[in-house]
LUMKOLFI-483029 format. One record per residue (C-alpha): residue number from 0; y, x, z. Coordinates in pm, 1 decimal, always signed. Example, Ala and Ser with C-alpha at 12.3 -4.5 7.8 and 13.67 -1.06 7.14 Angstrom:
# LUMKOLFI-483029
+-----+----------+----------+----------+
:   n :       yy :       xx :       zz :
+-----+----------+----------+----------+
:   0 :   -450.0 :  +1230.0 :   +780.0 :
:   1 :   -106.0 :  +1367.0 :   +714.0 :
+-----+----------+----------+----------+
END
This chain:
# LUMKOLFI-483029
+-----+----------+----------+----------+
:   n :       yy :       xx :       zz :
+-----+----------+----------+----------+
:   0 : +12473.6 : +11869.4 :  +7510.4 :
:   1 : +12590.1 : +12196.0 :  +7666.6 :
:   2 : +12504.8 : +12545.8 :  +7544.6 :
:   3 : +12374.6 : +12749.1 :  +7839.1 :
:   4 : +12261.6 : +13111.7 :  +7870.4 :
:   5 : +12017.7 : +13213.3 :  +8144.1 :
:   6 : +11950.8 : +13583.2 :  +8198.1 :
:   7 : +11627.2 : +13646.4 :  +8384.7 :
:   8 : +11284.0 : +13485.8 :  +8360.8 :
:   9 : +11164.0 : +13451.5 :  +8717.7 :
:  10 : +11107.5 : +13138.2 :  +8926.0 :
:  11 : +11470.8 : +13023.3 :  +8922.4 :
:  12 : +11555.9 : +13121.0 :  +8565.2 :
:  13 : +11243.4 : +12979.5 :  +8401.2 :
:  14 : +11238.7 : +12658.3 :  +8604.6 :
:  15 : +11606.6 : +12595.4 :  +8530.3 :
:  16 : +11568.2 : +12674.8 :  +8160.5 :
:  17 : +11271.8 : +12441.5 :  +8117.1 :
:  18 : +11428.5 : +12155.3 :  +8312.9 :
:  19 : +11764.3 : +12190.0 :  +8133.4 :
:  20 : +11585.2 : +12179.7 :  +7798.4 :
:  21 : +11396.6 : +11870.1 :  +7909.1 :
:  22 : +11734.3 : +11710.1 :  +7987.3 :
:  23 : +11853.3 : +11772.8 :  +7632.7 :
:  24 : +12066.5 : +12084.6 :  +7667.8 :
:  25 : +12067.3 : +12385.6 :  +7438.1 :
:  26 : +11928.6 : +12681.3 :  +7632.1 :
:  27 : +11901.3 : +13052.2 :  +7558.9 :
:  28 : +11680.6 : +13253.5 :  +7793.8 :
:  29 : +11683.4 : +13633.4 :  +7812.7 :
:  30 : +11363.5 : +13797.9 :  +7940.3 :
:  31 : +11307.2 : +14171.7 :  +7979.8 :
:  32 : +10931.3 : +14124.9 :  +7927.6 :
:  33 : +10708.4 : +13925.6 :  +7693.7 :
:  34 : +10427.2 : +13702.8 :  +7822.7 :
:  35 : +10171.9 : +13968.5 :  +7727.8 :
:  36 : +10365.8 : +14236.5 :  +7914.6 :
:  37 : +10391.4 : +14016.7 :  +8222.7 :
:  38 : +10015.9 : +13946.2 :  +8224.2 :
:  39 :  +9935.4 : +14316.1 :  +8187.4 :
:  40 : +10179.2 : +14431.3 :  +8455.1 :
:  41 : +10172.8 : +14445.8 :  +8832.2 :
:  42 : +10221.8 : +14141.4 :  +9054.1 :
:  43 : +10585.8 : +14072.6 :  +9131.0 :
:  44 : +10560.3 : +13887.3 :  +9460.8 :
:  45 : +10351.9 : +13746.2 :  +9745.8 :
:  46 : +10451.3 : +13389.2 :  +9675.6 :
:  47 : +10330.3 : +13092.9 :  +9883.6 :
:  48 : +10493.5 : +12771.1 :  +9767.5 :
:  49 : +10506.9 : +12470.6 :  +9995.5 :
:  50 : +10490.0 : +12108.9 :  +9885.6 :
:  51 : +10864.1 : +12023.8 :  +9866.4 :
:  52 : +10921.8 : +12314.0 :  +9625.1 :
:  53 : +10609.4 : +12229.5 :  +9426.8 :
:  54 : +10729.2 : +11871.4 :  +9390.4 :
:  55 : +11037.9 : +12003.1 :  +9212.2 :
:  56 : +10809.3 : +12172.0 :  +8958.0 :
:  57 : +10590.9 : +11863.1 :  +8924.3 :
:  58 : +10895.7 : +11650.8 :  +8843.4 :
:  59 : +10920.6 : +11833.2 :  +8508.6 :
:  60 : +10549.7 : +11885.0 :  +8447.3 :
:  61 : +10563.0 : +12255.4 :  +8529.0 :
:  62 : +10297.5 : +12285.1 :  +8797.6 :
:  63 :  +9961.4 : +12346.8 :  +8630.6 :
:  64 :  +9757.0 : +12524.5 :  +8895.3 :
:  65 :  +9686.8 : +12280.2 :  +9178.1 :
:  66 :  +9326.6 : +12240.4 :  +9060.2 :
:  67 :  +9268.4 : +12613.4 :  +9010.0 :
:  68 :  +9448.6 : +12776.8 :  +9303.1 :
:  69 :  +9298.0 : +12748.6 :  +9652.4 :
:  70 :  +9479.8 : +12480.7 :  +9856.3 :
:  71 :  +9649.4 : +12633.3 : +10159.8 :
:  72 :  +9597.4 : +12387.8 : +10445.2 :
:  73 :  +9808.2 : +12557.0 : +10709.5 :
:  74 :  +9899.1 : +12870.4 : +10899.8 :
:  75 :  +9692.0 : +13077.8 : +11141.1 :
:  76 :  +9921.1 : +13280.5 : +11366.1 :
:  77 :  +9778.3 : +13573.3 : +11564.6 :
:  78 :  +9963.3 : +13808.0 : +11797.4 :
:  79 :  +9827.4 : +14156.2 : +11869.9 :
:  80 :  +9965.7 : +14303.2 : +12192.4 :
:  81 :  +9908.7 : +14592.9 : +12220.3 :
:  82 :  +9770.1 : +14685.3 : +11876.7 :
:  83 :  +9395.0 : +14627.5 : +11860.9 :
:  84 :  +9399.8 : +14343.4 : +12115.7 :
:  85 :  +9435.4 : +13975.3 : +12027.6 :
:  86 :  +9678.6 : +13824.4 : +12276.8 :
:  87 :  +9754.4 : +13483.2 : +12127.2 :
:  88 :  +9653.2 : +13268.0 : +11832.6 :
:  89 :  +9698.3 : +12916.4 : +11701.0 :
:  90 :  +9651.6 : +12715.4 : +11384.6 :
:  91 :  +9938.6 : +12512.4 : +11242.4 :
:  92 :  +9827.5 : +12251.9 : +10985.9 :
:  93 : +10037.2 : +12142.1 : +10690.1 :
:  94 : +10058.6 : +11773.8 : +10600.7 :
:  95 : +10017.6 : +11860.5 : +10230.9 :
:  96 :  +9869.5 : +12184.0 : +10097.0 :
:  97 : +10070.0 : +12479.0 :  +9976.3 :
:  98 :  +9960.8 : +12691.6 :  +9679.7 :
:  99 : +10003.6 : +13050.0 :  +9565.5 :
: 100 :  +9979.8 : +13139.4 :  +9196.3 :
: 101 : +10018.4 : +13497.7 :  +9079.3 :
: 102 : +10346.0 : +13506.6 :  +8890.2 :
: 103 : +10177.1 : +13706.2 :  +8614.4 :
: 104 :  +9997.9 : +13381.4 :  +8527.2 :
: 105 : +10283.6 : +13145.6 :  +8598.8 :
: 106 : +10574.3 : +13320.4 :  +8431.1 :
: 107 : +10374.9 : +13415.1 :  +8121.5 :
: 108 : +10275.1 : +13051.9 :  +8071.6 :
: 109 : +10624.2 : +12919.7 :  +8143.2 :
: 110 : +10773.2 : +13161.1 :  +7890.4 :
: 111 : +10527.4 : +13039.0 :  +7628.5 :
: 112 : +10609.2 : +12678.6 :  +7715.2 :
: 113 : +10980.8 : +12752.6 :  +7692.4 :
: 114 : +10941.1 : +12877.8 :  +7336.1 :
: 115 : +10728.8 : +12576.5 :  +7246.4 :
: 116 : +10990.8 : +12341.3 :  +7396.5 :
: 117 : +11267.6 : +12487.8 :  +7180.8 :
: 118 : +11433.3 : +12723.9 :  +7428.2 :
: 119 : +11574.3 : +13021.6 :  +7239.3 :
: 120 : +11385.7 : +13300.8 :  +7418.9 :
: 121 : +11510.7 : +13654.0 :  +7353.8 :
: 122 : +11300.4 : +13942.4 :  +7482.4 :
: 123 : +11551.2 : +14211.5 :  +7566.7 :
: 124 : +11693.5 : +14375.1 :  +7879.6 :
: 125 : +12057.2 : +14285.5 :  +7939.9 :
: 126 : +12315.2 : +14539.5 :  +8049.7 :
: 127 : +12647.3 : +14449.8 :  +8207.4 :
: 128 : +12838.6 : +14527.3 :  +7888.8 :
: 129 : +12594.7 : +14325.8 :  +7679.1 :
: 130 : +12629.8 : +14033.0 :  +7918.0 :
: 131 : +13006.4 : +14047.9 :  +7876.1 :
: 132 : +12963.3 : +14030.6 :  +7498.6 :
: 133 : +12731.5 : +13730.2 :  +7528.9 :
: 134 : +12926.8 : +13503.6 :  +7765.4 :
: 135 : +13194.6 : +13383.3 :  +7517.2 :
: 136 : +12921.9 : +13224.1 :  +7305.8 :
: 137 : +12810.4 : +12984.7 :  +7580.1 :
: 138 : +12954.4 : +12706.1 :  +7793.5 :
: 139 : +12785.0 : +12853.9 :  +8101.0 :
: 140 : +12618.1 : +13184.8 :  +8181.1 :
: 141 : +12373.2 : +13203.0 :  +8471.3 :
: 142 : +12219.7 : +13529.3 :  +8591.0 :
: 143 : +11875.3 : +13498.3 :  +8747.1 :
: 144 : +11770.3 : +13863.7 :  +8722.7 :
: 145 : +11729.7 : +13991.7 :  +9077.3 :
: 146 : +11695.3 : +14359.4 :  +8986.2 :
: 147 : +11873.2 : +14613.5 :  +8772.4 :
: 148 : +12234.6 : +14684.1 :  +8689.0 :
: 149 : +12339.6 : +14320.3 :  +8684.8 :
: 150 : +12299.6 : +14298.7 :  +9063.5 :
: 151 : +12600.9 : +14526.1 :  +9102.4 :
: 152 : +12820.3 : +14267.1 :  +8930.4 :
: 153 : +12779.0 : +14036.5 :  +9231.9 :
: 154 : +12964.3 : +14159.7 :  +9540.3 :
: 155 : +12778.1 : +14172.0 :  +9869.5 :
: 156 : +12898.9 : +13910.4 : +10118.7 :
: 157 : +12931.7 : +14104.5 : +10445.9 :
: 158 : +12972.7 : +13791.0 : +10657.7 :
: 159 : +12628.9 : +13667.1 : +10547.1 :
: 160 : +12454.0 : +14005.0 : +10521.1 :
: 161 : +12394.9 : +14160.1 : +10864.7 :
: 162 : +12168.3 : +14440.0 : +10739.6 :
: 163 : +12275.1 : +14753.8 : +10558.0 :
: 164 : +11928.4 : +14906.9 : +10518.5 :
: 165 : +11570.9 : +14783.2 : +10464.1 :
: 166 : +11411.8 : +14614.0 : +10763.6 :
: 167 : +11051.6 : +14638.5 : +10638.6 :
: 168 : +10845.7 : +14860.4 : +10410.8 :
: 169 : +10631.3 : +14634.0 : +10193.2 :
: 170 : +10276.2 : +14702.7 : +10071.7 :
: 171 : +10074.6 : +14442.5 :  +9880.1 :
: 172 :  +9717.1 : +14430.4 :  +9750.8 :
: 173 :  +9553.5 : +14142.8 :  +9561.5 :
: 174 :  +9182.9 : +14145.3 :  +9653.9 :
: 175 :  +8847.1 : +13976.9 :  +9599.6 :
: 176 :  +8565.7 : +13970.5 :  +9853.7 :
: 177 :  +8744.3 : +13878.2 : +10177.6 :
: 178 :  +8508.8 : +13676.0 : +10396.3 :
: 179 :  +8639.7 : +13338.4 : +10521.0 :
: 180 :  +8753.6 : +13300.1 : +10878.7 :
: 181 :  +8447.1 : +13149.3 : +11052.1 :
: 182 :  +8670.2 : +12963.3 : +11298.7 :
: 183 :  +8871.9 : +12797.2 : +11019.0 :
: 184 :  +8700.1 : +12837.1 : +10681.3 :
: 185 :  +8950.9 : +12626.3 : +10489.4 :
: 186 :  +9207.4 : +12841.7 : +10303.4 :
: 187 :  +9514.1 : +12916.3 : +10513.8 :
: 188 :  +9787.5 : +13176.8 : +10542.7 :
: 189 :  +9717.1 : +13423.5 : +10821.5 :
: 190 : +10005.7 : +13585.6 : +11007.7 :
: 191 :  +9899.8 : +13886.0 : +11217.5 :
: 192 : +10200.1 : +14008.5 : +11418.3 :
: 193 : +10196.5 : +14351.0 : +11584.4 :
: 194 : +10515.7 : +14367.7 : +11795.3 :
: 195 : +10714.1 : +14684.1 : +11738.4 :
: 196 : +10507.2 : +14785.5 : +11433.1 :
: 197 : +10513.3 : +14504.5 : +11177.4 :
: 198 : +10301.6 : +14225.3 : +11033.4 :
: 199 : +10004.4 : +14161.1 : +10807.3 :
: 200 : +10000.9 : +13845.2 : +10597.8 :
: 201 :  +9686.9 : +13714.5 : +10428.4 :
: 202 :  +9757.8 : +13461.2 : +10152.7 :
: 203 :  +9491.6 : +13274.7 :  +9951.5 :
: 204 :  +9602.8 : +13288.8 :  +9590.3 :
: 205 :  +9508.7 : +13255.4 :  +9224.1 :
: 206 :  +9529.4 : +13566.0 :  +9008.8 :
: 207 :  +9437.2 : +13660.0 :  +8653.6 :
: 208 :  +9071.0 : +13706.1 :  +8750.7 :
: 209 :  +9041.5 : +13389.2 :  +8960.4 :
: 210 :  +9086.1 : +13291.4 :  +9326.4 :
: 211 :  +9171.4 : +13583.7 :  +9552.2 :
: 212 :  +9352.4 : +13683.8 :  +9868.9 :
: 213 :  +9674.2 : +13881.9 :  +9910.5 :
: 214 :  +9682.0 : +14146.4 : +10184.4 :
: 215 : +10046.8 : +14210.8 : +10258.4 :
: 216 : +10168.9 : +14464.1 : +10514.4 :
: 217 : +10528.9 : +14445.3 : +10635.8 :
: 218 : +10588.8 : +14770.7 : +10825.7 :
: 219 : +10888.4 : +14851.6 : +11041.2 :
: 220 : +11043.6 : +15154.0 : +10866.7 :
: 221 : +10952.6 : +15484.4 : +11027.2 :
: 222 : +10676.3 : +15331.7 : +11238.4 :
: 223 : +10299.7 : +15392.5 : +11238.5 :
: 224 : +10238.7 : +15131.4 : +10963.5 :
: 225 : +10497.0 : +15280.5 : +10727.8 :
: 226 : +10253.7 : +15514.6 : +10551.1 :
: 227 : +10230.0 : +15393.0 : +10189.7 :
: 228 : +10537.7 : +15530.3 : +10019.8 :
: 229 : +10432.5 : +15885.3 :  +9931.1 :
: 230 : +10061.0 : +15817.2 :  +9887.7 :
: 231 :  +9883.6 : +15795.6 :  +9549.3 :
: 232 :  +9849.3 : +15441.7 :  +9416.9 :
: 233 :  +9469.9 : +15479.1 :  +9401.8 :
: 234 :  +9465.9 : +15515.5 :  +9782.8 :
: 235 :  +9656.6 : +15191.8 :  +9845.4 :
: 236 :  +9358.1 : +14971.8 :  +9932.8 :
: 237 :  +9194.2 : +15239.8 : +10146.9 :
: 238 :  +9516.0 : +15274.7 : +10348.7 :
: 239 :  +9549.9 : +14896.9 : +10378.1 :
: 240 :  +9198.1 : +14857.9 : +10515.6 :
: 241 :  +9235.8 : +15158.1 : +10745.5 :
: 242 :  +9543.6 : +15005.8 : +10909.5 :
: 243 :  +9359.8 : +14675.7 : +10948.5 :
: 244 :  +9061.3 : +14846.2 : +11113.5 :
: 245 :  +9286.0 : +15034.1 : +11354.4 :
: 246 :  +9521.0 : +14752.7 : +11450.0 :
: 247 :  +9336.5 : +14425.4 : +11379.6 :
: 248 :  +8965.5 : +14486.5 : +11442.4 :
: 249 :  +8881.9 : +14113.2 : +11460.8 :
: 250 :  +9010.4 : +14075.3 : +11105.0 :
: 251 :  +8858.6 : +14400.8 : +10979.8 :
: 252 :  +8512.3 : +14250.2 : +11029.1 :
: 253 :  +8582.3 : +14022.2 : +10731.2 :
: 254 :  +8693.0 : +14303.2 : +10496.3 :
: 255 :  +8362.2 : +14479.8 : +10432.0 :
: 256 :  +8331.6 : +14366.8 : +10068.6 :
: 257 :  +8699.7 : +14375.2 :  +9971.4 :
: 258 :  +8791.4 : +14517.0 :  +9628.7 :
: 259 :  +9109.1 : +14505.3 :  +9420.0 :
: 260 :  +9130.1 : +14219.0 :  +9173.2 :
: 261 :  +9240.0 : +14448.4 :  +8889.0 :
: 262 :  +9374.6 : +14796.9 :  +8827.7 :
: 263 :  +9736.5 : +14674.7 :  +8858.0 :
: 264 :  +9685.3 : +14471.5 :  +9175.9 :
: 265 :  +9906.8 : +14666.2 :  +9418.7 :
: 266 : +10279.9 : +14690.5 :  +9476.3 :
: 267 : +10492.7 : +14865.5 :  +9735.4 :
: 268 : +10860.0 : +14911.5 :  +9806.6 :
: 269 : +11150.9 : +14822.4 : +10031.6 :
: 270 : +11490.0 : +14662.9 :  +9986.8 :
: 271 : +11789.2 : +14563.7 : +10195.0 :
: 272 : +11824.6 : +14187.3 : +10249.0 :
: 273 : +12161.3 : +14065.4 : +10125.7 :
: 274 : +12362.8 : +13759.6 : +10029.2 :
: 275 : +12608.0 : +13815.4 :  +9745.6 :
: 276 : +12911.4 : +13630.9 :  +9620.2 :
: 277 : +12797.1 : +13376.9 :  +9359.9 :
: 278 : +13042.4 : +13456.9 :  +9079.0 :
: 279 : +13039.1 : +13783.2 :  +8883.5 :
: 280 : +13367.2 : +13887.3 :  +8721.0 :
: 281 : +13262.5 : +14079.0 :  +8414.0 :
: 282 : +13449.9 : +14358.3 :  +8239.0 :
: 283 : +13677.9 : +14192.2 :  +7987.4 :
: 284 : +13727.3 : +13872.0 :  +8183.1 :
: 285 : +13404.4 : +13675.9 :  +8154.0 :
: 286 : +13236.1 : +13510.7 :  +8452.3 :
: 287 : +12873.7 : +13435.1 :  +8536.8 :
: 288 : +12703.0 : +13235.3 :  +8809.8 :
: 289 : +12418.5 : +13390.9 :  +9008.0 :
: 290 : +12100.8 : +13214.7 :  +9113.7 :
: 291 : +11788.8 : +13320.1 :  +9302.5 :
: 292 : +11735.5 : +13671.7 :  +9433.6 :
: 293 : +12052.2 : +13807.2 :  +9276.7 :
: 294 : +12262.3 : +13607.1 :  +9525.6 :
: 295 : +12019.5 : +13537.7 :  +9813.1 :
: 296 : +11771.4 : +13819.8 :  +9863.6 :
: 297 : +11578.6 : +13770.6 : +10187.6 :
: 298 : +11286.9 : +13967.7 : +10325.4 :
: 299 : +10955.1 : +13793.7 : +10243.5 :
: 300 : +10853.4 : +13772.3 : +10609.7 :
: 301 : +10897.5 : +13393.0 : +10611.0 :
: 302 : +10746.8 : +13334.1 : +10266.3 :
: 303 : +11053.7 : +13158.1 : +10133.0 :
: 304 : +11154.7 : +13350.3 :  +9819.5 :
: 305 : +10988.5 : +13134.1 :  +9554.2 :
: 306 : +11057.7 : +12817.3 :  +9753.0 :
: 307 : +11429.4 : +12897.2 :  +9776.9 :
: 308 : +11443.6 : +12985.9 :  +9406.5 :
: 309 : +11277.0 : +12656.1 :  +9310.6 :
: 310 : +11518.2 : +12459.7 :  +9526.5 :
: 311 : +11812.4 : +12651.2 :  +9378.5 :
: 312 : +11699.3 : +12572.0 :  +9022.5 :
: 313 : +11675.9 : +12202.4 :  +9107.3 :
: 314 : +12014.5 : +12205.8 :  +9282.5 :
: 315 : +12190.3 : +12384.4 :  +8995.9 :
: 316 : +12027.3 : +12148.9 :  +8746.7 :
: 317 : +12173.9 : +11844.3 :  +8918.3 :
: 318 : +12515.6 : +12010.7 :  +8942.0 :
: 319 : +12511.9 : +12087.6 :  +8568.1 :
: 320 : +12409.0 : +11733.4 :  +8479.7 :
: 321 : +12678.3 : +11588.6 :  +8706.7 :
: 322 : +12947.7 : +11807.0 :  +8549.9 :
: 323 : +12922.7 : +11627.4 :  +8215.5 :
: 324 : +13165.1 : +11766.1 :  +7959.0 :
: 325 : +13393.2 : +11934.1 :  +8212.8 :
: 326 : +13430.8 : +12313.0 :  +8209.8 :
: 327 : +13200.5 : +12534.9 :  +8412.2 :
: 328 : +13487.4 : +12724.6 :  +8569.7 :
: 329 : +13489.4 : +12949.7 :  +8874.3 :
: 330 : +13568.2 : +12660.8 :  +9108.4 :
: 331 : +13265.0 : +12468.0 :  +8983.6 :
: 332 : +13045.9 : +12777.0 :  +9019.9 :
: 333 : +13162.3 : +12839.5 :  +9375.2 :
: 334 : +13117.6 : +12477.0 :  +9479.7 :
: 335 : +12769.2 : +12468.6 :  +9325.4 :
: 336 : +12656.0 : +12774.3 :  +9519.2 :
: 337 : +12823.1 : +12676.7 :  +9846.2 :
: 338 : +12665.6 : +12331.4 :  +9839.5 :
: 339 : +12326.0 : +12495.2 :  +9782.8 :
: 340 : +12396.8 : +12738.5 : +10066.6 :
: 341 : +12473.8 : +12450.3 : +10300.2 :
: 342 : +12169.9 : +12249.0 : +10190.9 :
: 343 : +11907.7 : +12525.6 : +10183.5 :
: 344 : +12021.6 : +12887.3 : +10165.8 :
: 345 : +12182.3 : +12921.5 : +10507.5 :
: 346 : +11884.0 : +12793.9 : +10705.7 :
: 347 : +11639.7 : +13019.0 : +10521.7 :
: 348 : +11861.2 : +13324.0 : +10561.8 :
: 349 : +11931.6 : +13274.8 : +10931.5 :
: 350 : +11564.6 : +13211.6 : +11008.2 :
: 351 : +11441.2 : +13505.2 : +10802.1 :
: 352 : +11693.3 : +13749.0 : +10945.6 :
: 353 : +11597.5 : +13634.9 : +11294.0 :
: 354 : +11226.4 : +13691.2 : +11230.4 :
: 355 : +11297.5 : +14053.7 : +11139.6 :
: 356 : +11403.1 : +14117.7 : +11499.8 :
: 357 : +11193.3 : +14101.6 : +11819.4 :
: 358 : +11140.9 : +13736.7 : +11905.2 :
: 359 : +11367.3 : +13616.3 : +12187.3 :
: 360 : +11203.5 : +13466.9 : +12499.0 :
: 361 : +11250.1 : +13103.6 : +12391.3 :
: 362 : +11077.4 : +13169.1 : +12055.0 :
: 363 : +10789.6 : +13340.3 : +12236.1 :
: 364 : +10760.2 : +13031.7 : +12457.4 :
: 365 : +10740.6 : +12811.4 : +12146.7 :
: 366 : +10454.0 : +13017.0 : +12004.1 :
: 367 : +10278.2 : +13004.7 : +12338.7 :
: 368 : +10320.6 : +12627.3 : +12347.6 :
: 369 : +10190.1 : +12598.6 : +11990.6 :
: 370 :  +9866.0 : +12767.9 : +12096.5 :
: 371 :  +9800.6 : +12479.0 : +12335.8 :
: 372 :  +9976.9 : +12185.0 : +12167.6 :
: 373 :  +9909.0 : +12075.5 : +11809.4 :
: 374 : +10233.2 : +11877.1 : +11796.3 :
: 375 : +10431.2 : +12197.2 : +11844.2 :
: 376 : +10207.7 : +12386.4 : +11601.5 :
: 377 : +10244.8 : +12120.2 : +11333.2 :
: 378 : +10623.5 : +12118.9 : +11367.1 :
: 379 : +10626.5 : +12498.4 : +11336.6 :
: 380 : +10429.4 : +12469.8 : +11011.0 :
: 381 : +10670.8 : +12203.4 : +10885.8 :
: 382 : +10952.7 : +12455.3 : +10923.2 :
: 383 : +10806.8 : +12653.3 : +10632.9 :
: 384 : +10849.1 : +12343.7 : +10415.6 :
: 385 : +11198.6 : +12267.1 : +10545.3 :
: 386 : +11363.3 : +12558.3 : +10727.2 :
: 387 : +11657.7 : +12333.4 : +10816.9 :
: 388 : +11436.0 : +12176.0 : +11083.1 :
: 389 : +11386.3 : +12513.0 : +11252.4 :
: 390 : +11760.0 : +12539.6 : +11316.2 :
: 391 : +11742.2 : +12223.9 : +11528.7 :
: 392 : +11492.4 : +12365.1 : +11780.6 :
: 393 : +11329.9 : +12701.2 : +11702.8 :
: 394 : +11654.3 : +12895.0 : +11661.9 :
: 395 : +11838.0 : +12759.9 : +11965.7 :
: 396 : +11725.2 : +12835.2 : +12325.3 :
: 397 : +11861.5 : +12513.3 : +12476.8 :
: 398 : +11725.2 : +12296.3 : +12195.9 :
: 399 : +11388.6 : +12470.0 : +12225.4 :
: 400 : +11374.9 : +12405.4 : +12598.9 :
: 401 : +11465.0 : +12039.2 : +12549.4 :
: 402 : +11201.7 : +11997.4 : +12278.8 :
: 403 : +10924.1 : +12167.8 : +12474.8 :
: 404 : +10993.8 : +11942.7 : +12774.1 :
: 405 : +10957.1 : +11638.0 : +12549.1 :
: 406 : +10612.0 : +11715.8 : +12404.4 :
+-----+----------+----------+----------+
END
């Protein structure tokens, strides 16, 4: 039995803590917020988790919301060109449904379960100096806190981080009252792309007050959609709906009865996507291994944040179990991260960074083909479950041409 410290109680940290405890290890988990504080706070993400990531939760009995959350049966992609005009659309079905559960529900319950399972949960923010004082007490220290001072302990990897400033301004509202799409009434993620301006995502979800939808604007900084930052929070929904009416009138027709799910149901912000070196060298000589957003922080445009974190937790778990009684030294930490990068992180990062730029001609041809060919549409949807597949055709012009000729 190893003695392991995990700092941060998000998707990666909680999933890893619970699965390590189930495997018989001694685990200490540091959380900056209690379950009650999480439930009473604002949403932390726009998560949509696809079946392969959910299966990793199910393997340890951690997925409790499949019967309560609306099943997401696929993607509905719509292209507005110019704004206000629908130029292209297609539906891309998933073989197995995805689900979105408000992390206020999920993380609060997982924290409670961690305490009940015997994880030593400590509710306290962790500074860099405090982390240094803690590490000698444990066989392994893992940092899963994607925000705050601890991020600075992990050096940015310039070879894997092409951006030096935010690529989107983010504005999120959890809402009740959105009318179903009459053309496809089953729950699905909607992707409304407005070239040169940004995107609106609509995600069926489960929140603290029941089933809902997430309205999520991704605005190109400085453009006409980037209007939330200096506005009062109470105007957030009004601004959201105004942008929809102006740019997506076919969708605005379904928003007549939309209201916020609760008085904390909006978030906004922007950040610079980055990949960081996996090992932090702490003042005084200690080392810590990063996981989740602290080492791979991608824009949410491809909906992969929670999925990548879940896959990272499962990958690190297997690496810890395989290490037996051997030391968790810097070489082991580096190998663990690099093998995860090769298996999952690289594909997600390359795809996500590419989607932040204007789509190249071959990608536009793929979307056009998907609007007329369900085989292409279904494979596009599968890429959200396994982004590695996208690198074999969607990301490469020659491979895309070969594939489109074959279907």
